[in-house]
C-alpha positions in Angstrom: 0.1 0.1 0.3 1.2 3.5 -0.7 2.4 5.5 2.0 -0.1 8.2 3.3 0.9 11.7 3.5 -0.9 14.7 5.2 -0.1 17.8 3.4 -0.7 20.8 5.6 -1.0 24.3 3.6 -3.3 27.0 3.6 -3.8 26.7 -0.2 -3.8 23.7 -2.1 -1.2 24.1 -4.8 1.4 21.3 -2.9 -1.6 18.9 -2.7 -2.8 19.2 -6.2 0.8 19.1 -7.5 1.8 15.8 -5.7 -1.2 14.2 -6.4 -0.5 14.9 -10.3 3.0 14.1 -10.2 3.4 11.6 -7.3 0.0 9.9 -7.0 1.2 6.6 -8.1 3.6 6.3 -5.3 2.0 7.9 -2.3 -1.6 9.1 -1.3 -2.0 12.5 0.1 -4.6 14.0 2.0 -4.7 17.9 2.7 -5.3 20.1 5.9 -5.5 23.8 5.3 -4.4 24.6 8.8 -2.7 23.1 12.0 -6.2 23.0 13.6 -7.5 20.9 10.7 -4.3 18.7 10.8 -4.5 17.7 14.2 -8.2 16.6 13.9 -7.1 14.5 10.9 -4.5 13.1 12.9 -6.6 12.1 15.6 -8.4 9.9 13.3 -6.6 8.6 10.4 -3.0 7.1 10.1 -0.5 8.8 8.2 3.3 7.8 7.4 4.6 11.3 7.1 3.6 15.1 7.0 4.5 17.9 4.2 4.4 21.1 5.9 4.3 24.7 4.4 5.7 27.3 6.6 3.9 30.3 5.5 0.1 30.8 5.9 -0.9 34.0 4.6 -4.6 32.6 3.3 -5.7 31.1 6.5 -8.8 32.1 8.2 -8.3 34.1 11.5 -9.4 31.4 13.9 -7.1 29.0 12.0 -3.8 30.3 13.0 -1.8 28.7 16.1 0.1 31.4 18.2 -1.0 34.3 20.2 -1.2 37.2 18.1 -2.0 39.4 21.0 0.9 37.9 23.1 3.2 38.3 20.1 2.1 41.8 19.4 3.7 42.9 22.4 7.1 42.3 21.1 6.1 44.8 18.2 4.7 47.5 20.7 1.4 46.5 20.3 1.1 46.4 16.6 -1.3 43.6 15.8 -0.9 43.7 11.9 3.0 43.2 12.1 1.9 40.6 14.9 -0.4 38.7 12.6 2.1 38.6 9.7 4.9 36.8 12.1 2.4 34.5 13.2 1.7 34.0 9.3 5.2 33.8 8.2 6.2 31.3 11.1 3.1 29.2 11.1 5.0 26.1 10.2 7.0 26.2 13.4 3.9 26.9 15.4 2.1 23.8 13.8 5.1 21.6 14.1 5.4 22.3 17.8 1.4 21.6 18.2 1.8 18.4 16.2 4.8 17.3 18.7 3.0 18.6 21.8 0.0 16.2 20.9 2.3 13.2 20.8 2.5 13.0 16.8 6.3 11.9 16.1 5.7 11.7 12.3 8.4 12.4 10.1 7.9 16.0 8.6 9.0 17.3 5.4 9.3 21.3 5.8 8.5 23.3 2.8 11.1 26.3 3.3 14.7 26.8 2.2 16.9 27.0 5.6 19.8 26.9 3.6 20.5 30.8 4.5 19.7 30.1 8.1 21.6 27.1 9.3 21.5 27.7 13.2 17.5 28.3 12.8 17.5 25.1 11.1 19.8 23.3 13.8 17.7 24.5 16.6 14.4 23.5 15.1 15.7 20.0 14.0 17.2 19.4 17.4 13.7 20.0 19.0 11.6 18.6 16.6 12.6 14.8 16.2 12.6 13.2 12.5 12.3 16.7 10.2 13.9 17.5 6.7 13.3 20.4 4.6 13.0 21.4 0.7 12.7 24.6 -1.0 9.4 25.6 -2.1 10.5 25.2 -5.8 11.8 21.6 -5.3 10.4 19.4 -8.1 8.4 16.1 -7.8 11.6 14.2 -8.0 13.2 16.1 -5.0 9.9 15.8 -3.1 9.7 11.8 -3.8 13.1 11.4 -2.6 12.9 13.2 0.7 9.7 11.5 1.7 11.1 8.2 0.9 14.1 9.0 3.2 11.8 10.2 6.0 9.6 7.2 5.9 12.2 4.9 5.7 
């Protein structure tokens, strides 16, 4: 049976592309937010997760992270705080998955090449994780998933 992969993204581009180009080797299911992902993971088995890092299209109540608390770092600017939460939503979702006890391997869609210390800290805290740049092609995604799943 093909490995089951949960794709967590606020759009549908990754899921549609993966189904089109990798659907013969993997079965994909989409969650539009961390909240939806946690609900799906509570009821369905998956072998891996692909996680987008930026969620700028997620509905207001679907973002993880306390915007009001973060606004304090930005002198009370709620717009800037929401932007921060959107830009870093993947890390909030990953933390929520781990806190909920989900140890599945996670492939992050983000290029940490220019941020090696950030990646090292995230990988050290998050268990089985890897990343690929957003523009990675289907063969790179498939290879990364196979490495993660084992």
